[in-house]
C-alpha positions in Angstrom: 173.3 -54.3 -59.4 170.9 -53.8 -56.5 168.4 -51.0 -56.8 168.5 -48.1 -54.4 165.5 -47.4 -51.9 165.3 -44.2 -49.6 163.1 -44.0 -46.8 161.3 -40.7 -45.1 158.8 -41.1 -42.2 156.6 -38.4 -41.0 154.6 -38.4 -37.4 153.7 -40.7 -34.9 156.0 -43.5 -33.5 153.4 -46.1 -35.1 154.0 -44.4 -38.4 158.0 -45.4 -37.6 157.3 -48.5 -36.7 155.3 -49.4 -39.8 158.1 -47.7 -41.9 160.8 -49.9 -40.1 158.6 -53.3 -40.8 158.7 -51.8 -44.9 162.2 -51.0 -44.7 163.0 -54.7 -43.5 161.6 -56.2 -46.4 163.3 -54.2 -48.4 166.4 -55.0 -46.6 165.7 -59.1 -46.4 165.4 -58.8 -50.3 168.9 -57.4 -50.9 167.5 -53.6 -51.9 170.6 -51.2 -51.1 169.2 -48.3 -48.2 170.5 -45.0 -48.9 169.6 -41.5 -47.3 166.7 -39.7 -48.5 169.0 -36.5 -49.7 171.3 -39.1 -51.7 169.7 -40.2 -55.6 167.7 -43.4 -55.3 165.5 -45.7 -57.7 162.9 -45.5 -55.3 161.8 -42.9 -52.7 159.1 -44.1 -50.1 157.4 -40.7 -47.6 155.4 -42.0 -45.2 153.0 -39.3 -44.6 151.4 -38.0 -41.9 148.2 -35.4 -42.0 147.6 -34.3 -38.5 147.9 -30.8 -39.6 147.7 -29.2 -42.3 151.5 -28.5 -41.8 151.9 -31.7 -41.9 150.4 -32.0 -45.2 152.2 -30.0 -46.7 155.4 -31.6 -45.4 154.1 -34.8 -46.7 153.4 -33.2 -49.9 156.9 -31.2 -49.9 158.8 -34.5 -49.1 157.4 -36.3 -52.1 158.0 -33.2 -54.5 161.8 -33.2 -52.6 161.9 -36.8 -53.9 161.1 -36.6 -57.7 163.8 -33.2 -57.7 166.5 -35.3 -56.3 165.7 -38.0 -59.3 163.1 -37.3 -61.7 163.4 -41.0 -63.0 162.7 -42.7 -59.5 159.7 -44.4 -59.1 158.0 -42.0 -55.7 155.6 -43.6 -53.2 153.4 -42.1 -51.0 152.2 -44.3 -48.1 149.8 -43.8 -45.3 147.5 -41.1 -43.5 147.8 -38.2 -45.9 146.7 -41.0 -48.7 143.8 -41.6 -47.0 142.6 -38.0 -46.1 143.9 -36.4 -49.7 143.5 -39.2 -51.6 142.0 -36.9 -54.2 145.1 -34.5 -54.5 147.0 -37.2 -54.3 145.9 -39.0 -57.2 146.2 -36.1 -59.4 149.9 -34.8 -58.4 152.0 -36.1 -60.9 154.7 -35.8 -58.9 153.8 -39.7 -57.2 153.5 -42.9 -59.0 152.5 -45.2 -55.8 149.3 -44.6 -53.7 149.8 -47.3 -50.4 146.5 -46.6 -48.1 147.6 -47.3 -43.9 146.0 -51.0 -44.5 148.2 -51.7 -47.2 151.6 -50.7 -45.7 152.3 -54.8 -44.9 151.8 -55.3 -48.7 153.9 -52.3 -49.6 157.1 -54.3 -50.7 154.9 -56.3 -53.1 153.3 -53.7 -54.7 156.1 -51.6 -55.5 158.1 -54.3 -56.4 154.7 -55.3 -58.8 155.2 -52.0 -60.0 158.9 -52.6 -61.0 157.9 -55.5 -63.5 155.3 -53.1 -65.1 156.0 -49.6 -64.7 153.6 -48.2 -67.4 150.7 -46.3 -64.8 150.7 -45.3 -61.6 149.1 -47.4 -59.0 146.8 -46.7 -56.1 146.5 -49.6 -53.2 143.9 -48.5 -50.9 141.1 -49.9 -48.8 137.7 -48.0 -47.8 139.5 -47.6 -44.1 135.7 -47.2 -42.9 135.7 -51.2 -43.5 138.4 -52.3 -42.2 138.1 -54.2 -38.8 141.3 -56.5 -38.3 144.8 -55.7 -37.0 147.2 -55.9 -40.0 150.4 -58.1 -38.4 153.7 -56.7 -39.1 156.5 -58.1 -37.3 160.4 -56.5 -36.8 162.9 -58.8 -36.7 165.5 -55.8 -35.9 165.2 -52.3 -36.1 167.2 -49.1 -36.7 166.9 -48.0 -33.1 170.2 -48.4 -31.0 168.7 -49.5 -27.8 165.0 -48.9 -27.7 162.2 -50.5 -29.7 158.7 -49.2 -30.4 156.6 -52.1 -30.7 152.7 -51.0 -32.7 150.0 -53.2 -30.5 146.8 -50.9 -31.3 145.6 -49.2 -34.7 142.7 -47.1 -35.3 140.6 -44.7 -33.1 137.1 -44.6 -31.9 137.0 -41.3 -29.9 136.0 -38.5 -32.9 137.5 -35.3 -30.9 136.1 -32.8 -32.6 139.3 -31.5 -33.7 140.9 -34.9 -35.3 141.0 -36.1 -38.5 142.7 -39.3 -37.3 140.0 -41.6 -37.1 139.4 -40.7 -40.9 142.7 -41.9 -41.4 143.0 -45.0 -39.3 139.6 -46.0 -39.0 138.1 -47.7 -35.9 139.7 -49.7 -33.0 141.8 -53.0 -33.6 144.5 -54.5 -31.4 147.0 -57.1 -31.4 146.6 -60.5 -30.1 149.0 -60.7 -27.1 150.7 -63.7 -28.2 152.2 -61.6 -31.2 153.3 -58.8 -29.2 155.2 -61.5 -26.5 156.5 -63.4 -29.8 158.0 -60.2 -31.5 159.0 -58.3 -28.4 161.5 -62.1 -27.0 162.9 -62.1 -30.6 164.0 -58.8 -30.6 165.6 -59.3 -26.7 167.6 -61.9 -28.2 169.5 -59.2 -30.6 169.9 -57.4 -27.3 167.3 -54.7 -27.3 166.2 -54.1 -23.5 164.1 -51.4 -23.5 160.4 -51.5 -25.2 157.6 -48.8 -25.8 154.2 -49.8 -26.5 151.9 -48.0 -28.8 148.9 -47.5 -30.7 146.9 -44.8 -32.4 144.7 -44.9 -29.1 146.7 -47.3 -27.0 144.0 -46.8 -24.0 141.1 -48.2 -26.3 143.5 -51.7 -26.7 141.1 -54.3 -26.8 138.0 -52.6 -26.3 136.8 -53.4 -30.3 134.3 -55.6 -29.2 133.0 -53.8 -26.5 129.2 -52.5 -26.8 128.4 -49.2 -27.9 127.1 -48.0 -24.6 130.2 -48.7 -23.0 132.2 -46.8 -26.0 130.1 -43.9 -25.5 130.8 -43.7 -21.9 134.4 -43.7 -22.3 136.3 -45.8 -20.3 134.7 -48.7 -17.9 135.9 -49.5 -14.8 137.2 -53.0 -16.1 138.5 -51.5 -19.8 142.1 -50.5 -18.5 142.5 -54.8 -17.4 142.6 -54.8 -21.7 146.0 -53.2 -21.5 147.6 -54.0 -18.5 147.2 -57.5 -19.4 149.4 -56.9 -22.4 151.8 -55.0 -20.5 152.3 -57.6 -17.8 152.6 -60.3 -20.7 155.7 -58.1 -22.3 157.3 -57.4 -18.7 157.4 -61.4 -18.3 159.7 -61.8 -20.9 163.5 -62.4 -19.9 165.6 -59.7 -21.5 163.5 -57.1 -21.5 164.5 -54.4 -19.0 162.6 -51.3 -19.4 158.7 -50.8 -20.6 157.6 -47.0 -21.6 153.6 -46.4 -22.7 152.4 -44.6 -25.5 150.0 -42.3 -25.3 146.8 -42.4 -22.1 143.6 -41.3 -21.5 142.9 -39.9 -18.2 140.2 -42.6 -17.5 142.9 -45.2 -17.9 144.8 -44.4 -14.7 142.6 -46.1 -11.9 144.3 -47.7 -8.5 144.4 -51.2 -9.9 145.9 -50.2 -13.4 148.8 -48.7 -11.5 149.2 -51.4 -9.1 149.9 -53.5 -11.4 152.0 -51.3 -13.4 154.4 -51.1 -10.2 154.3 -54.7 -9.6 155.7 -55.2 -12.8 159.1 -53.4 -11.5 159.7 -52.5 -15.2 157.6 -49.5 -15.8 159.6 -46.3 -17.1 158.1 -43.7 -14.8 157.0 -41.6 -17.6 153.7 -41.2 -18.5 152.1 -39.4 -21.3 148.3 -37.9 -20.9 147.2 -35.8 -23.5 145.4 -32.6 -22.3 144.5 -30.8 -25.1 143.2 -28.0 -22.7 142.3 -26.9 -19.0 139.3 -24.8 -19.7 136.0 -27.7 -19.3 133.9 -25.9 -21.9 136.9 -25.9 -24.3 137.2 -29.8 -23.6 133.2 -30.4 -24.0 133.5 -28.4 -27.4 136.9 -30.9 -28.0 134.4 -33.8 -27.7 136.7 -35.2 -24.8 135.7 -37.7 -22.6 137.0 -35.7 -19.0 137.0 -32.8 -17.0 139.8 -30.6 -16.2 139.4 -32.0 -12.4 139.4 -35.6 -13.5 142.6 -34.9 -15.2 144.6 -33.6 -12.4 143.0 -36.2 -10.0 144.6 -38.9 -12.2 147.7 -37.2 -12.6 148.0 -36.6 -9.2 147.4 -40.7 -8.7 150.2 -41.4 -11.0 152.4 -39.2 -8.2 151.1 -41.4 -5.4 152.5 -45.0 -7.0 156.1 -43.1 -8.9 158.2 -40.5 -7.1 158.7 -38.1 -9.4 157.3 -39.2 -12.3 157.6 -37.5 -15.3 154.1 -36.1 -16.8 153.9 -34.9 -20.4 150.8 -33.7 -22.4 149.7 -32.2 -25.3 148.0 -28.7 -25.7 145.9 -27.2 -28.6 146.2 -23.2 -28.7 143.6 -21.4 -30.4 140.8 -23.7 -30.3 137.4 -22.2 -32.2 135.9 -20.0 -29.8 138.4 -20.0 -27.2 138.2 -17.1 -25.2 140.8 -14.6 -23.2 139.6 -16.3 -20.3 139.5 -20.2 -21.6 143.1 -19.7 -22.6 144.2 -18.1 -19.1 142.0 -21.0 -17.8 144.5 -23.0 -19.6 147.6 -21.7 -18.7 146.9 -21.6 -15.0 145.9 -24.8 -15.0 149.1 -26.3 -17.2 150.8 -24.7 -14.0 148.7 -26.6 -11.3 149.2 -29.8 -12.8 153.0 -29.4 -13.2 154.1 -30.9 -16.2 157.4 -32.3 -16.7 157.0 -31.3 -20.5 154.0 -30.1 -23.2 153.9 -29.9 -26.6 152.2 -27.1 -28.1 150.2 -27.3 -31.2 148.1 -24.2 -32.7 144.8 -25.6 -33.4 144.8 -26.9 -37.2 141.5 -26.9 -39.6 140.9 -30.3 -41.0 138.5 -30.7 -43.3 135.7 -33.5 -42.5 135.8 -32.6 -38.8 133.2 -30.9 -36.6 135.9 -28.5 -35.4 136.0 -27.2 -38.7 132.8 -25.8 -39.1 132.7 -24.3 -35.3 132.0 -20.5 -35.2 134.7 -18.6 -34.0 137.9 -19.4 -35.7 140.5 -17.7 -34.5 143.6 -16.1 -36.9 146.6 -17.5 -37.0 148.1 -14.5 -35.1 146.1 -15.1 -32.1 147.3 -18.8 -32.1 150.5 -18.0 -32.0 150.8 -15.6 -29.2 148.9 -18.1 -27.4 151.0 -21.0 -28.6 154.1 -18.9 -27.5 153.1 -18.3 -24.5 152.3 -21.8 -23.5 155.5 -22.8 -24.5 157.4 -20.4 -22.6 156.1 -21.7 -19.3 156.6 -25.3 -20.7 160.0 -24.3 -21.1 160.5 -23.2 -17.1 158.4 -26.0 -15.9 161.0 -28.8 -17.9 164.2 -27.1 -16.5 162.4 -27.0 -12.8 161.8 -30.4 -13.6 164.9 -31.5 -14.3 166.7 -29.5 -11.5 164.9 -32.0 -9.2 167.4 -34.4 -10.1 171.0 -32.5 -9.4 173.0 -34.4 -6.6 170.6 -37.6 -6.8 171.6 -41.2 -8.6 169.6 -41.8 -11.7 169.7 -45.3 -14.0 170.4 -44.2 -17.1 170.2 -46.5 -20.7 173.1 -45.4 -22.9 172.2 -45.5 -26.1 175.0 -43.8 -28.4 178.1 -40.8 -28.5 177.2 -37.3 -29.7 179.6 -34.8 -29.7 179.1 -31.0 -27.6 180.8 -28.3 -28.3 183.7 -30.5 -29.4 184.0 -32.8 -27.2 182.7 -36.2 -27.3 179.8 -37.5 -24.5 178.0 -41.3 -24.0 174.3 -40.3 -23.9 171.5 -42.1 -22.9 167.8 -41.3 -20.7 166.9 -41.9 -17.5 163.7 -43.5 -16.6 161.5 -40.6 -16.5 163.3 -39.9 -20.0 165.5 -37.1 -19.4 168.4 -36.6 -21.4 171.8 -37.0 -20.0 175.3 -37.2 -20.9 178.8 -39.1 -19.3 182.0 -38.4 -20.0 183.3 -41.7 -21.0 184.3 -42.9 -24.5 184.1 -46.5 -23.8 181.7 -48.6 -26.3 181.0 -51.3 -23.9 178.4 -48.5 -22.1 176.4 -48.6 -24.9 173.4 -50.6 -24.8 173.8 -51.1 -21.0 172.4 -49.6 -17.8 174.0 -48.4 -15.1 173.5 -45.8 -12.1 175.1 -42.4 -11.3 174.4 -38.8 -10.0 173.7 -35.9 -11.7 175.9 -33.2 -11.2 173.8 -30.4 -13.2 173.5 -29.1 -16.7 175.9 -29.2 -20.2 173.3 -27.7 -22.0 169.7 -26.4 -21.7 168.4 -29.2 -22.5 170.9 -32.0 -21.7 172.5 -33.0 -18.0 175.3 -34.6 -17.2 176.1 -37.4 -15.0 179.0 -38.7 -12.8 179.6 -42.8 -12.4 
């Protein structure tokens, strides 16, 4: 009887992509995939370490697995394994540890353990010494219409608050021919929208740049590396839409945007990570741009795309953040006018520069500030959506949803606005249609008529 395997992912879209690959390997070898909350023979938790909360959730899910079946093999995989290696190694609830650069061998590591399950296994490389891209390739995905394609790994930025370079190592980029091969095969299976993602996507192709260029942030020609990969994907027959993962402001140039527009396939939805609207805080964070440069890039995007969805991340309560610096960020976010903003309370991470900075704020202070920013962000988000009422939008339909007892088709516009259509025809799924936005059906979802 086939052994049952359950998977759970925490964290970013890169993590999700990597776990899809691991799950694919088990499926290809006749294991039975079951929901995580069911009893399984093997539980694989792809962990995250971006915040202390992420670490805690990773441990909770690993212990939850052992509770569901005390006899199961529990596998901890990913970023928490890298940064919390010592603690994880002494956790009696974990049988196998798999580091980020061993994920490609996860199936082999786990099945070898099955053959001789006498002791726990730790399979991790020294992340600092890894300098080659670990090639994965999806042949299918659990996504309905949108596929995340990992094209880059690692980060050389070393922002003072971030533990990700410790967990992911230095920049490595995927060969364009490998990206094209994977996307081409997936289009043959009907997928139309692709999201190009990475740990630090803007650094795609920059691993061989000299240190002087790296220290300066981005050179005037560095964006050509990423744009080449984007253009190659856009040329593939069957690709209808391309979205981009998080970008650094400095990669946004006239040439970059012109070439994006010329592909005819880029969705006008751009995530530019801000973190703070105060130059003094940005400097303490070791971010490589100023507040004025950031808004200049946001405005440049708006010159090339009509009413694009510009989203961001912001950290509330960074060490030493004064009331005036906080208010500066609050006012700045309204000035930039983001479509959505993901607000995070600053989380101390061992091994980072920010962990040792003076002026650490209390959790209460950070909570108050984050709540203020979240409320402002919610207002801006609704105003952004209201712009589209009465306008025609293009929607790629994904699935059916039930809202207040009624069944709808749901999908996303190019700007990443979630919409629903009062129709139950399955022929709409994974197809693109144009309709007029009539208004809100819930606080977060809009309705269209076709």
